[in-house]
LUMNU-629684 format. One record per atom (N, C-alpha, C): residue in one letter; atom name; x, y, z. Coordinates in steps of 0.02 Angstrom, whole numbers, plus 50000, padded with zeros to 5 digits. Each point is the difference from the previous one (the first is absolute). Example, Ala and Ser with C-alpha at 12.3 -4.5 7.8 and 13.67 -1.06 7.14 Angstrom:
% LUMNU-629684
+------+------+-------+-------+-------+
| code | site |     x |     y |     z |
+------+------+-------+-------+-------+
|    A |    N | 50660 | 49716 | 50390 |
|    A |   CA | 49955 | 50059 | 50000 |
|    A |    C | 50045 | 50060 | 50000 |
|    S |    N | 49982 | 50053 | 49964 |
|    S |   CA | 50042 | 50059 | 50003 |
|    S |    C | 49961 | 50055 | 50037 |
+------+------+-------+-------+-------+
//
This chain:
% LUMNU-629684
+------+------+-------+-------+-------+
| code | site |     x |     y |     z |
+------+------+-------+-------+-------+
|    M |    N | 50045 | 49950 | 49997 |
|    M |   CA | 49946 | 50055 | 50002 |
|    M |    C | 50048 | 50047 | 49998 |
|    Q |    N | 49982 | 50059 | 49966 |
|    Q |   CA | 50027 | 50059 | 49998 |
|    Q |    C | 49959 | 50059 | 50022 |
|    P |    N | 50017 | 50045 | 50051 |
|    P |   CA | 49958 | 50047 | 50019 |
|    P |    C | 49990 | 50055 | 49942 |
|    V |    N | 49939 | 50028 | 49990 |
|    V |   CA | 49985 | 50052 | 49947 |
|    V |    C | 49972 | 50058 | 50047 |
|    D |    N | 50013 | 50054 | 49961 |
|    D |   CA | 49968 | 50062 | 50015 |
|    D |    C | 49965 | 50026 | 49958 |
|    Y |    N | 49924 | 50011 | 50003 |
|    Y |   CA | 49969 | 50031 | 49951 |
|    Y |    C | 49932 | 50011 | 50032 |
|    D |    N | 49956 | 50052 | 49965 |
|    D |   CA | 49942 | 50033 | 50017 |
|    D |    C | 49946 | 49950 | 50005 |
|    W |    N | 49958 | 49980 | 50046 |
|    W |   CA | 49948 | 49964 | 49988 |
|    W |    C | 49933 | 50032 | 50024 |
|    S |    N | 49946 | 49998 | 49964 |
|    S |   CA | 49940 | 50031 | 50025 |
|    S |    C | 49945 | 49938 | 49986 |
|    D |    N | 49953 | 49996 | 50035 |
|    D |   CA | 49947 | 49953 | 49988 |
|    D |    C | 49949 | 50046 | 49970 |
|    V |    N | 49992 | 49995 | 49942 |
|    V |   CA | 49949 | 50030 | 49951 |
|    V |    C | 49939 | 49983 | 50016 |
|    G |    N | 49964 | 50018 | 50053 |
|    G |   CA | 49931 | 49967 | 50029 |
|    G |    C | 49947 | 50044 | 49976 |
|    N |    N | 50024 | 50064 | 49981 |
|    N |   CA | 49932 | 50040 | 49989 |
|    N |    C | 50022 | 50055 | 49933 |
|    L |    N | 49948 | 50037 | 49968 |
|    L |   CA | 50011 | 50036 | 49947 |
|    L |    C | 50056 | 50056 | 50020 |
|    A |    N | 49988 | 50027 | 50066 |
|    A |   CA | 50041 | 50060 | 50008 |
|    A |    C | 50072 | 49977 | 49999 |
|    T |    N | 50011 | 49947 | 50040 |
|    T |   CA | 50075 | 49973 | 49998 |
|    T |    C | 50029 | 49982 | 49932 |
|    Y |    N | 49955 | 49973 | 49954 |
|    Y |   CA | 50027 | 49982 | 49938 |
|    Y |    C | 50003 | 50073 | 49968 |
|    L |    N | 49969 | 50046 | 49998 |
|    L |   CA | 50008 | 50064 | 49965 |
|    L |    C | 50062 | 50040 | 50028 |
|    S |    N | 50017 | 49992 | 50061 |
|    S |   CA | 50043 | 50038 | 50039 |
|    S |    C | 50071 | 49962 | 49969 |
|    L |    N | 50007 | 49927 | 49989 |
|    L |   CA | 50057 | 49981 | 49971 |
|    L |    C | 50001 | 50007 | 49926 |
|    K |    N | 49941 | 49997 | 49971 |
|    K |   CA | 50005 | 50019 | 49928 |
|    K |    C | 50029 | 50066 | 49989 |
|    E |    N | 49977 | 50055 | 50038 |
|    E |   CA | 50037 | 50064 | 49984 |
|    E |    C | 50062 | 49998 | 50018 |
|    K |    N | 50035 | 49959 | 50051 |
|    K |   CA | 50064 | 50009 | 50026 |
|    K |    C | 50051 | 49965 | 49947 |
|    Y |    N | 49971 | 49950 | 49965 |
|    Y |   CA | 50027 | 49958 | 49946 |
|    Y |    C | 49985 | 50016 | 49933 |
|    Q |    N | 49949 | 50014 | 49985 |
|    Q |   CA | 49983 | 50012 | 49929 |
|    Q |    C | 49952 | 50061 | 50000 |
|    P |    N | 50008 | 50060 | 50006 |
|    P |   CA | 49968 | 50061 | 50006 |
|    P |    C | 49943 | 49999 | 49938 |
|    S |    N | 49937 | 50022 | 50009 |
|    S |   CA | 49951 | 50013 | 49959 |
|    S |    C | 50030 | 50041 | 49948 |
|    Q |    N | 49980 | 49989 | 49926 |
|    Q |   CA | 50022 | 50038 | 49957 |
|    Q |    C | 49947 | 50056 | 49980 |
|    A |    N | 49956 | 50005 | 50039 |
|    A |   CA | 49944 | 50041 | 49981 |
|    A |    C | 50019 | 50071 | 50035 |
|    P |    N | 49997 | 50052 | 49969 |
|    P |   CA | 50000 | 50070 | 50035 |
|    P |    C | 49967 | 50006 | 50050 |
|    V |    N | 50018 | 50026 | 50066 |
|    V |   CA | 49957 | 50005 | 50051 |
|    V |    C | 50012 | 50069 | 50033 |
|    M |    N | 49946 | 50040 | 49993 |
|    M |   CA | 50005 | 50069 | 50033 |
|    M |    C | 49951 | 50005 | 50060 |
|    M |    N | 50040 | 50016 | 50060 |
|    M |   CA | 49980 | 50002 | 50062 |
|    M |    C | 50005 | 50060 | 50026 |
|    I |    N | 49940 | 50031 | 50014 |
|    I |   CA | 49985 | 50073 | 50038 |
|    I |    C | 49970 | 49994 | 50064 |
|    N |    N | 50026 | 50018 | 50051 |
|    N |   CA | 49981 | 50003 | 50076 |
|    N |    C | 49975 | 49912 | 50007 |
|    S |    N | 50045 | 49956 | 49977 |
|    S |   CA | 49977 | 49919 | 50003 |
|    S |    C | 50071 | 49984 | 50031 |
|    K |    N | 49995 | 49939 | 50028 |
|    K |   CA | 50061 | 49966 | 50033 |
|    K |    C | 49986 | 49924 | 50015 |
|    N |    N | 50054 | 49968 | 49986 |
|    N |   CA | 49991 | 49925 | 50022 |
|    N |    C | 49959 | 49960 | 49956 |
|    N |    N | 50003 | 50022 | 49941 |
|    N |   CA | 49953 | 49953 | 49949 |
|    N |    C | 50037 | 49954 | 49956 |
|    L |    N | 49962 | 49945 | 49991 |
|    L |   CA | 50032 | 49944 | 49958 |
|    L |    C | 49972 | 49991 | 49938 |
|    V |    N | 50022 | 50011 | 49944 |
|    V |   CA | 49971 | 50019 | 49935 |
|    V |    C | 50025 | 49941 | 49953 |
|    D |    N | 49963 | 49960 | 49972 |
|    D |   CA | 50013 | 49951 | 49939 |
|    D |    C | 49971 | 50013 | 49947 |
|    A |    N | 50020 | 50035 | 49943 |
|    A |   CA | 49960 | 50009 | 49949 |
|    A |    C | 50035 | 49995 | 49933 |
|    P |    N | 49967 | 49993 | 49940 |
|    P |   CA | 50044 | 49999 | 49942 |
|    P |    C | 50029 | 50070 | 49986 |
|    E |    N | 50062 | 49985 | 49960 |
|    E |   CA | 50037 | 50071 | 49988 |
|    E |    C | 49972 | 50047 | 49951 |
|    D |    N | 49949 | 49988 | 49968 |
|    D |   CA | 49965 | 50052 | 49952 |
|    D |    C | 49928 | 50030 | 50045 |
|    M |    N | 50010 | 49990 | 50067 |
|    M |   CA | 49939 | 50030 | 50036 |
|    M |    C | 50034 | 50053 | 50046 |
|    L |    N | 49972 | 50055 | 50018 |
|    L |   CA | 50018 | 50046 | 50049 |
|    L |    C | 49961 | 49989 | 50061 |
|    V |    N | 50028 | 49984 | 50044 |
|    V |   CA | 49966 | 49996 | 50075 |
|    V |    C | 50001 | 50067 | 50045 |
|    A |    N | 49958 | 50038 | 49998 |
|    A |   CA | 49996 | 50059 | 50037 |
|    A |    C | 49967 | 50004 | 50068 |
|    L |    N | 50036 | 50002 | 50045 |
|    L |   CA | 49971 | 49992 | 50075 |
|    L |    C | 50003 | 50072 | 50024 |
|    L |    N | 49939 | 50012 | 50049 |
|    L |   CA | 49990 | 50070 | 50013 |
|    L |    C | 49965 | 49985 | 50081 |
|    G |    N | 50041 | 50019 | 50047 |
|    G |   CA | 49975 | 49992 | 50066 |
|    G |    C | 49988 | 49926 | 50024 |
|    I |    N | 50031 | 49954 | 49972 |
|    I |   CA | 49995 | 49920 | 50015 |
|    I |    C | 50066 | 49983 | 50038 |
|    D |    N | 49978 | 49971 | 50054 |
|    D |   CA | 50058 | 49961 | 50034 |
|    D |    C | 49981 | 49934 | 50021 |
|    D |    N | 50053 | 49954 | 49998 |
|    D |   CA | 50006 | 49940 | 50021 |
|    D |    C | 49949 | 49959 | 49956 |
|    M |    N | 50004 | 50006 | 49929 |
|    M |   CA | 49964 | 49947 | 49958 |
|    M |    C | 50036 | 49961 | 49964 |
|    C |    N | 49965 | 49947 | 49976 |
|    C |   CA | 50038 | 49942 | 49952 |
|    C |    C | 49957 | 50012 | 49931 |
|    I |    N | 50028 | 50025 | 49946 |
|    I |   CA | 49956 | 50006 | 49940 |
|    I |    C | 50031 | 49953 | 49954 |
|    V |    N | 49964 | 49963 | 49969 |
|    V |   CA | 50019 | 49950 | 49953 |
|    V |    C | 49958 | 49996 | 49927 |
|    K |    N | 50043 | 50006 | 49943 |
|    K |   CA | 49966 | 49999 | 49947 |
|    K |    C | 50019 | 49942 | 49954 |
|    K |    N | 49962 | 49957 | 49991 |
|    K |   CA | 50021 | 49950 | 49947 |
|    K |    C | 49942 | 49976 | 49965 |
|    E |    N | 50016 | 50004 | 49935 |
|    E |   CA | 49954 | 49982 | 49938 |
|    E |    C | 49940 | 50034 | 50005 |
|    N |    N | 49955 | 49971 | 50023 |
|    N |   CA | 49924 | 50023 | 50010 |
|    N |    C | 49975 | 50008 | 50072 |
|    I |    N | 50052 | 49993 | 50051 |
|    I |   CA | 49983 | 50019 | 50069 |
|    I |    C | 50046 | 50049 | 50023 |
|    L |    N | 49949 | 50039 | 50041 |
|    L |   CA | 50030 | 50060 | 50033 |
|    L |    C | 49981 | 49987 | 50080 |
|    L |    N | 50061 | 49985 | 50048 |
|    L |   CA | 49989 | 49993 | 50078 |
|    L |    C | 50015 | 50062 | 50020 |
|    I |    N | 49970 | 50029 | 50046 |
|    I |   CA | 50021 | 50053 | 50050 |
|    I |    C | 49979 | 49972 | 50078 |
|    T |    N | 50049 | 50003 | 50035 |
|    T |   CA | 49982 | 49977 | 50074 |
|    T |    C | 50051 | 50037 | 50047 |
|    K |    N | 49976 | 50015 | 50056 |
|    K |   CA | 50040 | 50020 | 50053 |
|    K |    C | 50069 | 49940 | 50015 |
|    Q |    N | 50042 | 50027 | 50010 |
|    Q |   CA | 50055 | 49941 | 50010 |
|    Q |    C | 49994 | 49956 | 50061 |
|    K |    N | 49963 | 50034 | 50056 |
|    K |   CA | 49971 | 49953 | 50051 |
|    K |    C | 49951 | 49951 | 49989 |
|    N |    N | 49957 | 50005 | 49948 |
|    N |   CA | 49953 | 49950 | 49974 |
|    N |    C | 50024 | 49952 | 49939 |
|    A |    N | 50059 | 50007 | 49979 |
|    A |   CA | 50036 | 49968 | 49944 |
|    A |    C | 49994 | 49928 | 49996 |
|    E |    N | 50006 | 49974 | 50059 |
|    E |   CA | 49998 | 49924 | 50015 |
|    E |    C | 49933 | 49970 | 49996 |
|    Q |    N | 49946 | 50045 | 49988 |
|    Q |   CA | 49933 | 49974 | 50005 |
|    Q |    C | 49977 | 49998 | 49925 |
|    V |    N | 50051 | 50004 | 49959 |
|    V |   CA | 49990 | 49989 | 49912 |
|    V |    C | 49959 | 49932 | 49990 |
|    H |    N | 50012 | 49956 | 50035 |
|    H |   CA | 49956 | 49932 | 49993 |
|    H |    C | 49937 | 50006 | 50000 |
|    L |    N | 49977 | 50055 | 50045 |
|    L |   CA | 49920 | 50003 | 49991 |
|    L |    C | 49974 | 50030 | 49923 |
|    I |    N | 50038 | 50037 | 49979 |
|    I |   CA | 49983 | 50012 | 49928 |
|    I |    C | 49998 | 49936 | 49960 |
|    V |    N | 50059 | 49962 | 50008 |
|    V |   CA | 49997 | 49954 | 49957 |
|    V |    C | 49937 | 49943 | 50009 |
|    N |    N | 49979 | 49992 | 50063 |
|    N |   CA | 49957 | 49956 | 50007 |
|    N |    C | 49933 | 50028 | 49986 |
|    Q |    N | 49996 | 50064 | 50005 |
|    Q |   CA | 49936 | 50039 | 49969 |
|    Q |    C | 49996 | 49992 | 49924 |
|    L |    N | 50050 | 50001 | 49965 |
|    L |   CA | 50018 | 49993 | 49935 |
|    L |    C | 49972 | 49932 | 49977 |
|    K |    N | 50020 | 49953 | 50043 |
|    K |   CA | 49976 | 49928 | 49977 |
|    K |    C | 49938 | 49989 | 50008 |
|    E |    N | 49973 | 50022 | 50065 |
|    E |   CA | 49927 | 49992 | 50019 |
|    E |    C | 49956 | 50033 | 49939 |
|    H |    N | 50010 | 50049 | 49976 |
|    H |   CA | 49965 | 50037 | 49944 |
|    H |    C | 50021 | 49983 | 49931 |
|    D |    N | 50038 | 49938 | 49990 |
|    D |   CA | 50014 | 49976 | 49937 |
|    D |    C | 50043 | 50059 | 49961 |
|    Q |    N | 50032 | 50034 | 50023 |
|    Q |   CA | 50053 | 50046 | 49963 |
|    Q |    C | 50072 | 49971 | 50001 |
|    Q |    N | 50015 | 49944 | 49973 |
|    Q |   CA | 50061 | 49972 | 50006 |
|    Q |    C | 50038 | 50038 | 49946 |
|    M |    N | 49974 | 50033 | 49956 |
|    M |   CA | 50040 | 50036 | 49942 |
|    M |    C | 50048 | 50062 | 50035 |
|    F |    N | 49988 | 50014 | 50064 |
|    F |   CA | 50036 | 50036 | 50037 |
|    F |    C | 50050 | 49974 | 50036 |
|    L |    N | 50008 | 49929 | 50005 |
|    L |   CA | 50050 | 49972 | 50042 |
|    L |    C | 50059 | 49986 | 49965 |
+------+------+-------+-------+-------+
//
């Protein structure tokens, strides 16, 4: 065995995932923040994300889905997934 030294994070929720993604692979989308702080944004590079007076949010744009949630609620994204399944909207999964 050889000891190793590397960063480890248990990616257990959306906020953790987005913070790691921002650290290692920042969003290519231009993000404009005015009176806003501590936001995690993941959007396509051809989309401007403008935040005004918004704090502690996770904002994710993927294909035909836009998710906006407070970071403290990010681990509850499974509730949206469950509701999509219940309403037969698998095209969004």
